[in-house]
C-alpha positions in Angstrom: -23.6 11.7 -6.6 -25.1 14.9 -7.9 -21.9 16.2 -9.3 -20.8 19.3 -11.0 -19.0 20.3 -14.2 -15.6 19.6 -12.8 -16.5 16.0 -11.7 -18.0 15.3 -15.1 -14.9 16.6 -16.8 -12.9 14.3 -14.5 -15.0 11.4 -15.5 -14.5 12.1 -19.2 -10.8 12.6 -18.7 -10.3 9.4 -16.7 -12.2 7.4 -19.3 -15.3 6.5 -17.2 -17.3 7.9 -20.1 -16.5 9.6 -23.4 -17.5 13.1 -24.3 -19.9 11.6 -26.9 -21.5 9.5 -24.1 -21.8 12.6 -21.9 -23.5 14.5 -24.8 -26.0 11.6 -25.4 -26.8 11.6 -21.6 -27.5 15.4 -21.7 -29.7 15.1 -24.8 -31.6 12.2 -23.3 -32.0 14.4 -20.1 -33.3 17.2 -22.2 -36.0 14.8 -23.6 -37.0 13.8 -20.1 -37.2 17.2 -18.7 -39.3 18.9 -21.5 -42.1 19.8 -19.0 -39.9 22.4 -17.3 -39.4 24.4 -20.5 -35.7 25.0 -20.0 -34.6 24.7 -23.6 -36.0 26.7 -26.4 -33.7 25.6 -29.3 -32.0 22.1 -29.5 -29.4 21.2 -32.0 -28.2 17.6 -31.4 -26.1 17.6 -34.5 -24.1 20.6 -33.3 -23.7 19.0 -29.9 -22.5 15.7 -31.2 -20.0 17.3 -33.5 -18.5 19.2 -30.6 -18.4 16.1 -28.5 -16.7 14.1 -31.1 -14.0 16.8 -31.4 -13.5 16.7 -27.7 -13.0 13.0 -27.8 -10.4 13.4 -30.6 -8.6 16.0 -28.6 -8.5 13.7 -25.5 -7.1 10.8 -27.6 -4.3 13.1 -28.8 -3.6 14.4 -25.2 -5.1 12.1 -22.6 -4.5 14.5 -19.8 -7.4 16.7 -21.0 -7.0 19.2 -18.2 -3.8 20.5 -19.7 -5.9 21.3 -22.8 -9.1 22.5 -21.1 -10.7 22.3 -17.7 -14.1 21.3 -19.0 -13.1 19.4 -22.1 -16.1 17.4 -23.3 -18.7 18.8 -20.9 -22.0 19.5 -22.5 -23.5 23.0 -22.1 -26.2 25.4 -23.3 -26.1 29.0 -24.4 -28.7 31.6 -23.4 -31.2 32.8 -25.9 -30.0 36.3 -25.2 -26.5 37.8 -25.1 -23.3 37.5 -27.0 -23.8 35.0 -30.0 -22.4 31.4 -30.1 -21.7 30.2 -33.7 -24.4 27.8 -34.9 -27.0 28.9 -32.3 -29.7 31.3 -33.6 -30.6 33.7 -30.7 -34.1 35.2 -30.8 -34.3 36.7 -27.4 -37.5 35.0 -26.5 -39.3 36.9 -29.2 -41.1 36.1 -32.5 -39.5 39.3 -33.9 -36.2 37.6 -34.6 -35.9 34.6 -37.0 -34.0 31.5 -35.9 -31.8 31.3 -38.9 -30.0 27.9 -39.1 -26.8 29.5 -40.3 -25.2 31.6 -37.7 -21.5 32.3 -38.0 -21.0 35.2 -35.4 -19.3 34.3 -32.2 -18.6 36.5 -29.2 -15.2 36.6 -27.5 -16.8 35.0 -24.4 -18.3 32.2 -26.4 -14.9 31.5 -27.9 -13.3 31.4 -24.4 -16.0 29.0 -23.2 -15.1 26.7 -26.2 -11.4 27.0 -25.3 -12.3 25.9 -21.8 -13.8 22.8 -23.4 -17.6 23.2 -23.2 -19.6 21.6 -26.0 -22.8 23.5 -26.8 -26.0 22.0 -28.1 -28.8 24.4 -27.6 -30.4 27.6 -26.2 -32.1 28.2 -22.9 -35.4 30.0 -22.3 -35.7 33.7 -21.5 -38.5 36.2 -21.2 -38.9 38.4 -24.2 -35.9 40.7 -24.5 -34.9 39.7 -20.9 -37.4 42.0 -19.3 -38.4 39.9 -16.2 -37.1 37.9 -13.3 -39.1 35.0 -14.7 -38.8 33.2 -18.0 -42.2 32.9 -19.6 -42.1 34.2 -23.2 -45.4 34.4 -25.2 -43.8 32.3 -27.9 -43.1 29.6 -25.2 -42.1 27.5 -23.5 -43.0 28.6 -20.0 -39.9 27.8 -17.9 -40.6 26.1 -14.5 -38.5 25.5 -11.5 -37.4 21.8 -11.4 -37.5 22.1 -7.6 -41.2 23.1 -7.7 -42.9 23.3 -11.1 -45.5 25.7 -9.8 -42.8 28.3 -9.3 -40.4 30.3 -11.5 -36.7 29.4 -11.9 -36.1 33.2 -12.1 -35.1 35.2 -15.1 -33.9 36.3 -17.4 -31.5 33.3 -17.3 -34.3 31.1 -16.0 -33.9 28.4 -18.6 -30.2 28.1 -17.9 -30.9 27.8 -14.2 -33.6 25.1 -14.7 -31.4 23.1 -17.0 -28.4 23.2 -14.5 -30.5 22.4 -11.4 -32.3 19.5 -13.2 -28.9 18.1 -14.3 -29.5 18.4 -18.0 -26.1 20.1 -18.0 -23.7 20.9 -15.2 -23.0 24.5 -16.3 -24.7 26.9 -18.7 -24.1 30.4 -20.2 -26.0 33.2 -18.5 -26.1 37.0 -18.5 -26.9 39.5 -15.8 -28.2 43.1 -16.3 -30.5 43.4 -13.3 -29.9 40.2 -11.4 -30.5 37.8 -14.3 -27.7 35.4 -13.3 -28.0 35.8 -9.5 -31.9 35.6 -9.2 -32.1 32.3 -11.2 -29.2 30.9 -9.2 -30.9 31.9 -6.0 -34.3 30.3 -7.2 -32.6 27.0 -8.1 -29.9 26.4 -5.6 -27.0 27.4 -7.8 -23.9 29.5 -7.8 -23.8 32.7 -9.9 -21.5 35.7 -10.2 -22.1 39.1 -11.7 -18.4 40.0 -12.2 -16.7 43.4 -11.8 -17.5 45.8 -14.6 -15.2 45.2 -17.5 -13.8 41.9 -16.2 -15.7 39.6 -18.7 -15.5 40.4 -22.5 -18.6 41.8 -24.1 -17.2 42.1 -27.7 -16.5 42.0 -30.4 -20.2 43.1 -30.8 -20.7 44.9 -27.5 -24.5 44.9 -28.0 -25.3 43.3 -24.6 -23.2 45.3 -22.3 -25.9 47.9 -21.9 -23.8 50.9 -20.9 -21.9 48.7 -18.5 -24.8 47.3 -16.4 -24.7 43.8 -18.1 -22.3 41.1 -17.6 -22.1 37.6 -18.9 -20.7 34.4 -17.3 -22.4 31.1 -16.2 -24.7 29.3 -13.8 -22.9 26.6 -11.9 -23.5 23.8 -9.3 -20.4 24.5 -7.3 -18.0 27.2 -6.3 -15.1 25.5 -7.9 -16.9 25.4 -11.2 -17.7 29.1 -11.0 -14.0 29.8 -10.0 -12.8 27.8 -13.0 -15.1 29.4 -15.5 -14.3 32.9 -14.2 -10.5 32.2 -14.6 -11.2 30.9 -18.1 -13.3 33.9 -19.2 -12.0 36.9 -17.3 -9.5 39.6 -18.4 -8.2 41.2 -21.5 -11.7 42.1 -22.5 -10.7 44.6 -25.2 -13.3 47.2 -24.4 -15.5 49.0 -24.0 -14.0 49.6 -20.5 -10.5 49.4 -19.1 -9.6 46.0 -17.7 -10.0 46.1 -14.0 -7.2 44.9 -11.7 -8.4 41.5 -10.5 -7.0 41.0 -7.0 -6.3 37.7 -5.3 -8.4 36.9 -2.3 -7.6 39.1 0.6 -5.3 37.4 3.3 -6.1 37.4 7.1 -9.4 38.2 8.8 -12.0 40.2 7.0 -14.5 42.8 8.0 -17.8 41.5 6.7 -20.7 43.8 6.6 -24.0 42.1 7.4 -27.3 43.5 6.0 -30.0 41.1 7.0 -33.0 43.3 6.4 -34.2 45.1 3.4 -36.6 47.8 4.7 -40.3 48.1 5.0 -40.8 48.8 1.3 -39.1 45.5 0.2 -39.2 43.3 3.3 -37.3 40.0 3.3 -39.0 37.0 4.8 -37.5 35.8 8.1 -36.2 32.5 6.8 -34.0 34.2 4.2 -32.9 36.9 6.6 -31.9 34.1 9.0 -29.9 32.4 6.3 -27.8 35.5 5.8 -27.2 35.8 9.6 -26.3 32.1 9.6 -23.7 32.7 6.9 -22.3 35.6 8.8 -22.0 33.4 11.9 -20.3 30.7 9.9 -17.7 33.3 8.7 -17.2 34.7 12.1 -16.4 31.3 13.5 -13.5 31.3 11.0 -12.1 34.5 12.6 -13.7 37.2 10.5 -15.4 40.2 12.2 -19.0 41.1 11.5 -20.1 44.7 11.1 -23.9 45.2 11.2 -25.3 47.4 8.5 -28.7 48.9 7.9 -31.1 49.4 5.0 -30.9 53.2 5.2 -27.4 53.1 3.9 -28.6 51.3 0.7 -32.1 52.6 0.1 -31.2 55.6 -2.1 -28.8 53.6 -4.2 -31.3 50.8 -4.7 -33.9 53.3 -5.8 -31.5 54.9 -8.2 -30.6 51.5 -9.6 -34.2 50.6 -10.4 -34.6 53.7 -12.4 -31.3 53.3 -14.1 -32.1 49.8 -15.1 -35.5 50.9 -16.5 -34.1 53.8 -18.6 -31.0 52.0 -19.9 -32.8 48.8 -21.1 -35.6 51.0 -22.6 -33.3 53.1 -24.6 -31.3 50.1 -25.7 -34.5 48.4 -26.8 -35.6 51.4 -28.8 -32.2 51.6 -30.5 -32.1 47.8 -31.2 -35.6 47.8 -32.7 -34.8 50.8 -34.9 -31.4 49.6 -36.1 -32.7 46.1 -36.9 -35.9 47.4 -38.5 -38.2 45.5 -36.1 -41.9 46.1 -35.8 -42.4 46.8 -32.1 -46.1 46.3 -32.5 -45.5 42.6 -32.8 -43.8 42.5 -29.5 -45.5 41.5 -26.2 -47.4 44.4 -24.5 -44.9 45.2 -21.8 -42.0 45.0 -24.3 -43.9 47.6 -26.4 -44.1 49.8 -23.3 -40.3 49.7 -22.7 -39.7 50.4 -26.3 -42.1 53.4 -26.2 -40.5 54.8 -23.0 -36.9 54.4 -24.6 -38.1 56.1 -27.8 -39.5 59.1 -26.0 -37.0 59.5 -23.2 -35.2 62.9 -23.5 -31.4 63.0 -23.4 -31.4 65.3 -20.4 -33.6 62.8 -18.4 -31.4 59.9 -19.4 -28.3 62.0 -18.4 -30.0 62.7 -14.9 -30.6 58.9 -14.5 -26.9 58.2 -15.3 -25.8 60.9 -12.8 -27.9 59.2 -10.2 -26.2 56.0 -10.9 -22.8 57.6 -10.5 -23.8 58.8 -7.0 -25.1 55.3 -6.2 -21.7 53.8 -7.1 -20.0 56.4 -5.0 -22.2 55.7 -2.0 -21.4 52.0 -2.2 -17.7 52.7 -2.5 -18.0 54.7 0.8 -19.5 51.6 2.5 -16.5 49.6 1.5 -14.3 52.0 3.5 -15.8 50.2 6.5 -15.9 46.6 5.3 -14.1 44.3 2.9 -17.3 42.7 1.7 -21.1 42.8 2.3 -23.4 39.8 3.0 -27.0 40.4 2.0 -30.2 38.5 1.2 -30.5 37.7 -2.5 -34.3 37.1 -2.7 -37.0 38.6 -0.4 -39.1 35.4 -0.6 -39.3 31.9 -2.1 -39.4 31.7 -5.8 -42.6 33.3 -7.0 -45.5 31.4 -8.6 -45.6 31.1 -12.4 -47.3 34.2 -13.8 -45.9 36.6 -11.2 -44.3 38.7 -13.9 -47.0 39.1 -16.5 -46.4 41.0 -19.7 -50.1 41.8 -20.5 -49.8 45.4 -19.3 -47.8 48.6 -20.1 -46.8 49.8 -16.7 -42.9 49.5 -16.8 -42.5 51.1 -13.3 -44.8 48.4 -11.9 -42.5 45.7 -13.5 -39.4 47.4 -12.0 -41.2 47.5 -8.5 -42.1 43.9 -8.7 -38.5 42.9 -9.6 -37.1 45.0 -6.8 -39.6 43.6 -4.3 -38.5 40.0 -5.3 -34.8 40.7 -5.3 -34.2 44.1 -3.6 -30.4 44.2 -4.0 -30.0 42.6 -7.4 -29.8 45.6 -9.8 -27.6 47.5 -7.3 -24.4 45.5 -8.3 -25.2 46.0 -12.1 -25.7 49.7 -11.9 -22.7 50.4 -9.5 -20.4 48.0 -11.2 -19.4 46.0 -8.2 -19.1 42.2 -8.3 -21.7 40.2 -6.5 -22.1 36.4 -6.0 -25.0 34.3 -4.8 -25.0 30.8 -3.4 -27.4 28.5 -1.5 -27.0 28.5 2.2 -29.8 26.3 3.6 -33.2 24.9 2.8 -36.6 26.2 3.7 -39.5 24.2 5.0 -40.7 23.5 1.4 -37.3 22.1 0.4 -36.3 25.3 -1.6 -32.9 27.0 -1.4 -32.2 29.8 1.1 -29.8 32.0 -1.0 -27.4 34.6 0.2 -25.5 37.3 -1.8 -22.0 38.8 -1.2 -20.8 42.0 -2.7 -17.2 43.2 -2.8 -15.2 46.3 -4.1 -14.2 46.4 -7.7 -11.7 43.7 -8.8 -12.3 41.5 -5.7 -14.2 38.8 -7.6 -11.8 36.1 -6.3 -12.5 37.1 -2.7 -16.1 36.4 -3.4 -15.3 33.0 -5.0 -13.1 32.1 -2.0 -15.9 33.0 0.5 -18.4 31.1 -1.6 -16.2 28.0 -1.3 -15.9 28.4 2.4 -19.7 28.7 2.9 -20.2 25.7 0.5 -18.2 23.6 2.8 -20.8 24.0 5.5 -22.9 21.5 3.5 -26.2 23.3 4.0 -27.5 22.6 0.4 -27.5 19.5 -1.6 -28.5 19.3 -5.3 -31.6 17.2 -5.7 -30.9 15.9 -9.3 -27.7 14.3 -10.6 -25.8 15.6 -13.5 -26.6 13.7 -16.8 -23.8 11.2 -17.4 -22.9 11.0 -13.7 -26.1 9.3 -12.5 -25.1 6.2 -10.6 
């Protein structure tokens, strides 16, 4: 069977393999899959120590689930985001040293460890996370295990490639402009950008990007995603108030259906049809479908692209300055974002943030009509390697390219609403047909429930088994 993190945890808990054996299987799979460039930093010693600790915990309490849902399951952290102790993040850049002694740990990393995950490396990202592909100049170029000529997405592309290939069953990921959901969509995985404030960003807060960024994981099943969300969410201790996380709504839902994304960012027919098929599946369960049109979203999508551009540019300028980094050593596009952020006037940034507020209000108004909104996640199949080059300084072109590939990705980040993507079909090339569901603030569990219902339709099967579960 292909398996997921839950099934691997069950196998470890039931004694069909040990946590150490699971770790060795993941390390061996990492060696077999080097050509996809998913892993940028590997630390077998760290991983084996974590696995040995998990086996000790299991011997002391054989029913491991009472300790942790994913006890002994190998995992990988992203080379960007909240730090994990022992894993030296460099954000896909030669500007940051990979010091072997890293003591800092984010609250989210600590919660992942409490959930039982054993980390042994870092996954590939584009430099500073500035693309929906993962091809840093320092290498490696990350490729989609479903088609090596295509991208697995970005910026959590390495995480998605590793999970889709079965190197690990679950991996840490971050999302500031679709960086969890786009890779999930490219690789046939499940990914959630949670409600703003639901997932801890501290104690360092350096990756929350004014609220547009969120961290969680890339998963092979809806149940894995629900489990890691429950393990990570709540009591974030700033910088925002904890949202009220509601249970899934009872009874029939009003589901908004947006199957088209306008003339400026057209979605190919196969991906629009997948969204319509998902709507039909939910309608058959008794929910009502409300047709929606691109015109209701277009202005908010435009504001989201500009907000993403300005916030990441200002953040980059601040980071480079505070860390004393030489921007001239960065890739050309990264330098352009730095330059824009350094020169952006406060009044211009304020206008951008005001536009983001209006975008959020506009989406809130749409939720007066519906309980959730079903949309395309990608406008096309995963793009070829090289589709997001860094050899230019046109940051607006980069934003346009990202919006054209994933028209509704940054919208959830900028407005703060939760959004989840899952695979719902296969195109003629054997690649996933993803859909996205958005919901009002605090309704993450509604999205997880709907994802589980759609998953039961059985329209997508993982191509590669999880390491350790290979029969």
